[in-house]
Every structure is written in structure tokens, then in C-alpha cells.
C-alpha positions in Angstrom: 26.6 -169.4 -140.6 30.0 -169.9 -138.5 30.6 -167.4 -135.6 34.3 -166.2 -135.6 34.7 -167.2 -131.9 34.0 -171.0 -132.9 36.8 -171.2 -135.5 38.7 -174.3 -134.6 41.9 -172.4 -134.4 40.8 -170.2 -131.8 38.7 -173.1 -129.1 42.0 -174.0 -127.9 43.5 -171.3 -126.9 40.0 -170.2 -125.0 39.9 -173.4 -123.2 43.6 -173.0 -122.6 43.3 -169.3 -120.6 40.2 -171.0 -118.8 42.3 -173.4 -117.6 44.9 -170.8 -116.6 42.3 -168.6 -114.7 40.9 -171.6 -112.9 44.2 -172.4 -111.5 44.9 -168.6 -110.5 41.8 -168.6 -109.0 42.5 -171.3 -106.8 45.8 -170.4 -105.7 44.4 -167.2 -104.6 41.4 -169.1 -102.7 44.3 -171.3 -101.1 46.3 -168.3 -100.2 43.5 -166.5 -98.9 42.3 -168.7 -96.6 45.8 -169.7 -95.5 46.2 -165.9 -94.5 43.2 -165.9 -92.8 44.2 -169.2 -90.6 47.5 -168.2 -89.7 48.1 -168.7 -86.1 48.1 -165.5 -84.4 51.5 -163.3 -83.5 53.5 -164.8 -80.1 53.2 -161.5 -79.1 51.9 -160.4 -75.4 51.7 -157.2 -73.7 53.9 -157.0 -70.4 50.9 -157.2 -68.5 49.9 -160.6 -70.4 53.6 -161.8 -69.5 52.9 -160.8 -65.9 49.7 -162.5 -65.6 51.0 -165.4 -67.3 54.2 -165.9 -65.0 53.2 -166.4 -60.9 56.9 -167.1 -60.3 58.1 -163.5 -60.7 60.6 -164.1 -63.4 58.8 -161.6 -65.5 58.3 -158.9 -63.3 62.6 -159.4 -62.9 62.9 -159.4 -66.5 60.8 -156.2 -67.1 62.8 -154.3 -64.4 65.8 -155.1 -66.4 65.1 -154.6 -69.6 65.3 -151.3 -71.6 67.7 -149.5 -69.0 69.6 -147.6 -71.4 66.3 -145.9 -72.9 65.2 -145.2 -69.5 68.4 -143.2 -68.6 68.5 -141.7 -71.5 64.4 -140.5 -70.9 65.6 -139.5 -67.2 68.6 -137.6 -68.7 66.3 -135.8 -71.4 63.5 -135.4 -68.5 66.2 -133.4 -66.6 67.4 -131.0 -69.0 64.4 -129.6 -70.3 62.9 -129.0 -66.6 64.0 -125.4 -66.2 61.0 -123.7 -64.7 60.6 -126.6 -61.8 63.9 -128.2 -61.7 63.9 -132.3 -60.9 66.6 -132.5 -57.9 64.6 -134.8 -55.7 66.9 -137.9 -55.7 64.4 -140.2 -54.8 62.2 -139.0 -58.1 65.0 -139.4 -60.3 66.0 -142.7 -59.1 62.6 -144.3 -59.3 61.8 -142.9 -62.7 65.4 -144.5 -64.0 63.9 -147.5 -62.0 60.4 -147.8 -63.5 60.1 -149.7 -66.6 57.5 -147.5 -68.5 57.0 -149.8 -71.2 55.2 -152.4 -68.8 52.4 -149.7 -68.6 52.0 -150.1 -72.0 49.8 -152.6 -74.1 49.7 -152.3 -78.0 53.0 -153.7 -79.3 54.5 -150.2 -81.7 53.7 -148.6 -78.3 55.4 -150.7 -76.1 58.6 -151.4 -78.8 58.6 -147.6 -80.4 57.4 -144.9 -78.1 57.7 -146.2 -74.4 60.6 -144.2 -73.4 60.1 -140.7 -75.2 58.9 -137.7 -73.5 55.6 -137.7 -74.6 51.7 -138.3 -73.1 50.8 -141.8 -74.9 47.1 -143.3 -75.1 46.2 -146.3 -73.3 43.0 -146.6 -74.3 39.5 -146.3 -72.7 38.7 -143.1 -74.7 41.1 -140.4 -74.2 43.2 -142.0 -71.3 46.8 -141.8 -71.5 50.0 -142.0 -69.5 51.3 -138.8 -68.8 54.8 -137.9 -70.3 57.7 -138.2 -67.8 58.4 -134.9 -67.7 55.2 -133.7 -66.2 55.1 -136.8 -64.1 58.2 -136.1 -62.6 57.7 -131.8 -62.1 54.2 -133.3 -60.2 56.4 -135.3 -57.8 59.1 -132.7 -57.1 56.5 -130.4 -56.1 55.3 -132.7 -53.3 58.4 -133.2 -51.7 57.8 -136.8 -51.1 59.1 -138.3 -48.0 59.3 -141.9 -47.3 56.2 -143.3 -45.2 54.2 -140.4 -45.8 50.2 -141.2 -47.0 49.5 -140.3 -50.6 46.4 -140.0 -52.8 46.4 -140.3 -56.1 43.3 -139.5 -58.1 43.7 -141.2 -61.2 45.0 -144.3 -61.4 45.3 -144.9 -65.2 48.0 -147.6 -66.1 49.3 -147.7 -62.6 52.7 -145.9 -63.5 52.4 -142.8 -61.9 51.2 -145.0 -58.2 54.3 -147.5 -58.9 56.7 -144.8 -58.8 54.9 -143.1 -55.6 55.4 -146.4 -54.1 59.0 -146.5 -54.8 59.1 -143.5 -52.3 56.4 -144.5 -49.8 54.2 -147.7 -49.3 51.3 -145.9 -48.4 49.6 -144.9 -51.5 46.3 -145.2 -52.1 44.6 -144.5 -55.7 41.5 -144.3 -57.6 40.2 -144.7 -60.7 36.4 -144.3 -61.8 36.7 -146.4 -65.2 36.2 -150.1 -64.1 38.2 -152.0 -66.5 41.2 -149.5 -66.5 41.2 -149.5 -62.6 41.5 -153.6 -62.5 44.3 -152.9 -65.5 46.3 -150.7 -63.2 45.7 -152.9 -60.2 47.1 -156.3 -61.8 50.3 -154.4 -63.0 51.0 -152.4 -59.8 50.6 -155.4 -58.0 52.4 -157.9 -60.4 55.3 -155.7 -60.1 55.5 -156.1 -56.4 54.0 -153.0 -55.0 51.9 -155.0 -52.8 51.4 -152.1 -50.7 49.2 -150.0 -52.8 45.6 -149.7 -52.0 43.2 -149.2 -55.3 39.8 -148.1 -55.7 37.3 -148.1 -58.4 34.8 -144.7 -57.6 34.7 -141.2 -58.5 38.1 -139.3 -56.9 36.4 -136.1 -56.6 35.0 -137.4 -53.0 38.6 -138.7 -52.1 38.8 -141.5 -49.8 37.7 -140.4 -46.4 38.2 -143.5 -44.4 42.1 -143.6 -45.2 42.4 -139.5 -44.3 44.5 -137.6 -44.1 46.9 -137.9 -46.4 50.3 -135.9 -46.4 50.1 -135.1 -50.4 47.3 -135.5 -53.1 48.0 -135.9 -56.6 45.5 -135.4 -59.5 46.1 -136.7 -63.0 43.1 -135.3 -64.2 41.5 -131.5 -65.0 38.8 -130.2 -62.9 37.1 -126.9 -63.3 38.1 -126.8 -59.4 39.3 -127.9 -56.5 37.3 -130.6 -55.1 36.2 -129.5 -51.3 36.7 -133.3 -50.4 39.9 -133.1 -51.5 41.0 -129.7 -49.8 39.3 -131.2 -46.5 41.5 -134.7 -47.0 44.6 -132.9 -46.9 46.7 -133.1 -43.5 47.8 -130.2 -42.1 51.3 -129.1 -43.9 50.3 -131.1 -46.6 50.5 -130.5 -50.5 48.5 -130.8 -53.7 49.2 -130.6 -57.0 46.1 -130.8 -59.4 45.6 -129.7 -63.3 42.4 -126.9 -63.1 41.0 -126.0 -66.6 38.6 -126.5 -69.3 38.6 -130.0 -70.7 40.8 -130.5 -73.7 42.3 -127.1 -73.6 45.4 -125.9 -71.6 45.0 -125.8 -68.0 47.0 -124.6 -65.0 49.2 -126.8 -62.9 47.8 -125.7 -59.4 49.8 -126.2 -56.5 48.1 -126.2 -53.0 49.4 -126.1 -49.4 47.9 -126.4 -46.1 49.2 -124.9 -43.3 49.3 -126.0 -39.3 46.3 -123.9 -39.1 44.0 -125.7 -42.0 44.5 -122.5 -44.2 45.0 -123.2 -48.0 47.0 -121.2 -50.2 47.2 -121.8 -54.4 49.8 -121.1 -56.6 49.6 -121.4 -60.4 53.1 -123.4 -61.5 52.8 -123.8 -65.1 50.3 -124.6 -68.4 49.6 -128.2 -68.9 47.2 -130.6 -70.5 45.5 -133.6 -68.9 42.3 -135.5 -69.7 39.3 -134.2 -67.5 37.8 -135.6 -64.4 34.7 -137.6 -65.0 31.9 -138.4 -62.5 30.7 -135.7 -60.1 32.3 -132.9 -61.3 31.3 -133.1 -64.5 27.5 -132.7 -63.2 28.4 -129.6 -61.0 29.2 -127.5 -64.5 33.0 -127.2 -63.7 
């Protein structure tokens, strides 16, 4: 008995459909292979650009790029700073000059978010580059002077240390995450801040062989003020540090030490920072 799908009128159509399916399948395979073997995007992060250019040309380009965006960001920061007004001309000038996009890596963040007043992820867990308004506030509280010696705890991307170096060449900065410290060091020095001293280590203990410091700025939250940092603060010195529980609202504490070594603390405002890691975690605070 002849089966209906063997009918001579249907056989040619079945073969034609098979050929079409084969052609479609081959075309899909070629397109997929092309997508897989396509050359990667030519995008280079600002750090990649700096590393690839020993001449210094890229450094000049980065400082020249996106100045209107930088000015708009600073103007927004100044307008929003009601509780602690930003009035220090050196701080304002440093923030107008510093190319914040040079301290980010991912293309979307570099192009779309570098000049908004928000913290931005820089990877390595929950590490961030702080929002410009809190960066400016902390620097304002320190009342920085040229040639003062400054200690920063938490190098991160290198943005804060570079801003400090716009005001004084005597900057010491510590980062506990090795790869992040190396990237921050590269950015800082490739952008021209050769005098900044960087170290991989536990910021809880400060930098005793370089002490005392006129100012100390801590960019990660601790449950208490580390005693070694208080000891390394010079008489007449100032410190700003976020104090509180990790991943909760903390308080920005302003610390001063008078000429007799007496410590005074002042609660200035609520903040949110990533936690300090290392020894401070083992102390339970």
C-alpha cells in the first residue's frame, strides 16, 4: 500500500523544504561563528590608555577632556553643600581640574556616570569611588595647607589621593586590597603625582615611620577610631573618619588634637562608607 507521504506530488516539496532548512542552518552557523570570532571592541579604559602611553600625551588629554561636565559637577556640589559649605579655594580648584573619569574602568561608568554626584562601584566586592560631595566635605574639614603631610586610609581608585596631591605633595596612602592598590598606584603616578607614597597594608595601624601627620583622612568605616591613627596625628592635627556599623548609616567624625595632645571629637553628619577590613574586623568593632 502506498503511504500518503510517498505520493509523487508531495516528494519534491519535501526535498525543497529540506534544502531550505539546510541553507538556513548553514547561514545561522556562519553568522554565529562570525559573532564569536569578531574582533573585540577597541575600547580602552583610561588606565589602559595611560599604561600604553609613556610619552605623557594621554595624561594631558585626560585632564583636558570633559571640562564642562567637571565644572557642572562641582557647581552641583557647591550648591548642595548646606550643612558644611565648601569654601576652600584649593579644594574647589582641585575638583575642577581632576578628571574623575580617569579613575573608572567600565565603559558605561566612564562615559555615563563619571560626573554625577553619586558613589560608583570600582569592583573588588563593594569598593567604590565616593560621591564628589562627600570627598569635598572631608577635604574642607581638614583645612589643608601646602606642604602639610597627609595620611589617607583606603587608596581605592586613587581619586582622593590625587586630589590631596593637588594641594600638598606630601601624601601617604594605604590600601589593603593588593590589586586595587596596584591600580590606584598606577593611576596616581601616571597622572603625574609622583610624590605620593603608596603602600599595601592594613590601614588600622597607619604609617608609623612617616608619622606624625598634619591630617588623616579615612575613607572606610570602622566601629571605632583606631588608636594608632590617633597616636600618629600631630599636635594641632585634624582627622575625618566614618564611624559605625558596616553597610549601615555611619557618622562622619571630625577629630582634632590640641598642642597638649588632647583629643576632641565632633559628630558632623550621616554618611555611608564601605567597611574597613583587617584588624578592625578582628576586634569585633
